[in-house]
Residue, then its C-alpha position, 0 to 999 in steps of 0.5 A: m474519436i480514441y482513448l487513451i488509458a492508464v493502466e498499471n498492469a496488464i495480467d498474463d490472462g488478459t484483464l488489467d488491474a488499473f487501481p491497485s488495491d489496497e491491499e497490494r498499496i498497503s503493506g505490513p504489518y512490520t513491528g517497530y521497535d522502541k529508542y531501546g531497542n523494543a518491540d513495542h508496535t506495529y504499523w503498516k505502510c501504504e508503498d506509494c507514498g511511503t505513509e507509515a500508521t499503526r492502524k492500517g486502516a488510517l492509509t486507505d486515504c493517505c495519497 
């Protein structure tokens, strides 16, 4: 029997990263600006699908 495994990253120490953690997938915080160019909020971004949210926890189930 042959098994095929999808691996996203093979690390130098021999470990495999099959599913990225939320810390790798979600980046930020970034500074958000209003229409006048004033910084008025922070947001986080999902690197997989591009979804942005003002609360990091809102991105745990986005994609």
